[in-house]
N, C-alpha and C positions, 0 to 999 in steps of 0.2 A: 763328725770329726775323726772318728776312728777310721772310717772308710777312706777318707781322702788323705790319710797319713799325717794329719795335724798333731797326733799324739804319739808319733813313732819314737820320740826321744825320751819317753817316760820310763824306758828300761824293760818294757814288755812288748811282745809282738801283737799284731792285730787280732790274731785268733785268740790269744790269751785275754786280751781286753774285751772282746766280744763275749767270751765265756764268763768273765767277771762282771760284765756290765749290769745284768739283771739283778745280781746280788747287791751290788753297790747302790743301784737306784732304789731297790727295795729298802735297804738299810737307811738311806737318806730320807725316804718318804716316812718310814717309821719314826725316825728321830724328829723330823719336822712336826709330825702330829703330836708327839709327846711334848715338844717345846711349846706348841700352841696351847695345849691343855695345862701347861704349868708343871708337868711331870718331869722328873729328872731322867736324863738319858744316860746310857752307859758311858758316854764320853765325859760326863761330868763327875764320874767316880774317880777320885784321885788314886786309888790303889790298883786301878786297872791300866796297864800300859797300852800305848798305841799299837804295839805289836799284837796284843791280845785281841783287839777289835778290828784290826786291819784285815781286809779280805785276803784269802790265800790265793797265790798265783798258781794256776794249774800248769802242769808240765805238758805243754802242747807245742808242736812244731808250727811254724808260720805257714800261711796259705801259699800255694804255688804262685809264682810271679804273675802268671796270666790272670789269676783271680784278683790279685792286688791291683793290677792295672785296670781291670774291669770295674772294681769298686770305685776307683778314683774317677773314671770316666762317668760312672753313674751319678756321682755326687757333684763333681766339679764341671762336668761337660768336657773334660780333657784328661789326657794322661799326664800325670805329674812326675812320677819317679822313673819314667822310661816310656817305651812305646813297644807294643806287641810285635811290630814288624821287625824289630831289632833281632829277633831270633832267626831271621832269614837274611841277615846281612851278607853271608857268603854266597847265597843264591843270587842276591841282587848284584853282587860284584861279578859273579860268573856270567850272568846274563847281560851285564852292562845296561841295566834298566835305567829309564829316565826318572828324574826327580820331579815330583809334582810342583815343588816350589819353582823350579826352572820353567816349567810349562806355563804356570799362571802368571809368571813375570816375563812372558815371551817377548815383550817389547824390548827388554834388556838382553835378550838372548837371540839365538839363531833359529828358534822355532817359528814355523810359518803355518799358515792355514793348509790343512790336508796332509801335513807331515805325519808319517807313521811314527808311533811311539809304543813303548813297552813299559808298563808300570807294575811293580810289585807293591801291593797295598793291602789295607784292611777295609772291609766293607763296614761303613759306619751307619748308613741309612739306605733303605730301599723303598721306593714309591712305585707300586705297580699301577698300570693303567691299561684299560681295554680300548683298542682302536675301533674305528668305524667298521672294520671288517671282522669285529669280534675276535681279535687276536690280542694276546698279552704282550706288552712291552714294559720297560722299566726305566726309571730315572734313579740312578744309583750314586750316592755320595761315597767317595772312597778317600782314604788318607794314608799318607806315609809320614815320616818324621818332619818333612819339609813343607807340608801343606795339605789342602783338601781340594778336590775337584769333582765336578759332576760328570758322570758317564752315562751316555744315552745308549740303551740296549734295545734295538729294534726287534720286531717279532721274529724274524728269521734267525737272529742270533739268540734271542731269548729261548726259543724252542729247543735249541741245542745245549745251551749252557746255563739256563735259568736256575738249575738246581744248585749252582755254586753261590748264588746271590743271597746268602744269609748273613745277618749282622754278626760281625766279629770274625768272619771267615778271611783267612789270608788267601789272596788270589793274585794271579798275574793277568793283566788286561792288555790285549793287543788291539790297537785301533788307530784312528787318525784324529789329529787335533782339528777342532772347529773354532775358528777365531772370527768373531763378528764385532762390528763397531758398537761400542757402548754396552757390550756384554762380556761377562767373564769367559775365558776360554773353557771349552768343554772337550770331551773325548767321545767320538763316535766309535762304539765297540765293534770289533770284528770277531774277536775270539776271547774266551775266558778259560784260564787254566787254574785249577785249585792247587795251591802250594801246600802239600800235605806232609811230605816226608822230609822234614828239615834235617834229619840225621844224615841223610845222604850228602848234605852240603856243609856239615859241621867242620870237616877238615878236607876241603876240596883239593884234589890233585889235578891240576889242569895242564900239566906238562905233557907235550906230545909224546906218545909212546915211540920208542926207538924201533927202527926197522931192523929185521933180522939181517938184512943185507943193506948196508948204507947206500949202495949205488942203485937200489931198487925202490922206486917210490911206492908208498903205501896207498891202498884203496880200502874203502869200507864197503863190504858186500852185505846186502840185506835181502833175505829170501822171503818173498810173499807170493800169493797166488797170481794177482794181477793188480793193475793200477786203480781198479775200481773198488777194491776191498777196503774195509775200515782200517786194516793194518797199515795200508799205505798212508792214510791221513794221520794215523797215530804216529808213524815214523816221521812224517813231514813236520809235525808239531815239535818234535824233539830236535830234529835237524835244524829247524829255523832258529833255535836258541844259540847254536854253536857255529857261527859263521867261521869259515876258514878256507884252506887251500887243498884239503884232502878230497879227492874225487869220491863220489858215492855211486855205487853200482847196484841196481836192483836186478835180482835174479827172479824171473817170473816163472813159476812152476807150471802154470797152465799151458804156456807156449814153449817152455824150455829156452827162453831167450834172456840175454843180459842187456840191460839198458843203462847207459851212463846218465846220471841225473844232470840237469843244467847246472852251470857254475854257481848260480845263486843258492843252490842246495848243498854245495860242498861245505865241509865242516873242518873244525879244529878238533883232532882226536883228544879225548880225555876220559878218565875213568867214570866220571859222573854221567856223561852222555852214554857211554857204552853200557853202563849198568841199567840206565833207564830204557834204552833200546831193547836190551835182553829181557827186561821185565815186560815190555809192551809186545814184543814179537816172538819171544821164546829164545832161550839161550842158544839153541842150535841154529837159529836163523840170523845170527849176527856174527860176522867174521871179518877180521882185519888181515889183509894179505898184501 
C-alpha cells in the first residue's frame, strides 16, 4: 500500500512510512499477543495519552520521483502518479517523436506498414533469444504515456545497440512499423539511442541562429577524417534528428576536400544540436559559417 501510493494522504511521505512501518507492526504484534493472553496493553491505560504511544515520525525527505514511480510499477504493474518518460518531454517535442498510442491504433491514423517511426520510450521488458546462427536478438516491450508496443531487435542491430536494452532505460528507437493482419503492430528496430542527458533539453532553444550577414545563407561545417570513420556515423545520427533547410558540409581532412551532404541530411540549426555535435566530434570540428 505504501509503495503504490495508497497511503499518500496520511500526512507523511513514503520514505517516512517505510521507516516507521517496522516499529508500527512490531507494536501491533506485541499488543495482539498481550490481548490474547489477557494482559493489559499500554493502550488500555487511561493516564497515557495517544501522543505518548504513537510512533514518532522521522524527519526524512521523500524518495526521488523515479524511485516512487518504480515502486508503483513494481506493485501495481503500471505507473500511477506519473510516467518516467515525462522527464524527457522537451526532447520528445524537439525530435517530433511518434506516440505509441497512435501507432497501435494505426487503423485510425495514417501509419502504414514499413513506415519509418521514431519513439522515445522506457524499456519495460526484454526477452533475449539465440538464433539458429547462434546470434543474439531480442523482443523488447517499450512504453510511453500513450501505450506499449513490441520492438523486434535483430542480431545485426542488437550487436551494436544491445547495451541500451536494460529495463527502465529511457531510449530512442528508430525503426519501421510492421503491420500484419490479426496481429498487433510491431516495430522493427534499425537503431537505438540512449536518452541520457535530459538536462540538455530542460529548456531547449530551437530558434535558428541569426546569420552575421542576413544576405548570406548559413552552412554547418563538420570536420572529420573521412566518411568511413565512426565520427561520420555519430554526426549522422545527430543530424537525422533535426531536419531542416541549412546545408551541411563535411570537410574531409584525409583528402582536404569539402563535400556537401545530400538534402535529406540538411538541418535546422539550434543550440541543442550544436552542443551534441561538439560533444561527439570535438568543439573545434563544428563551425557555422
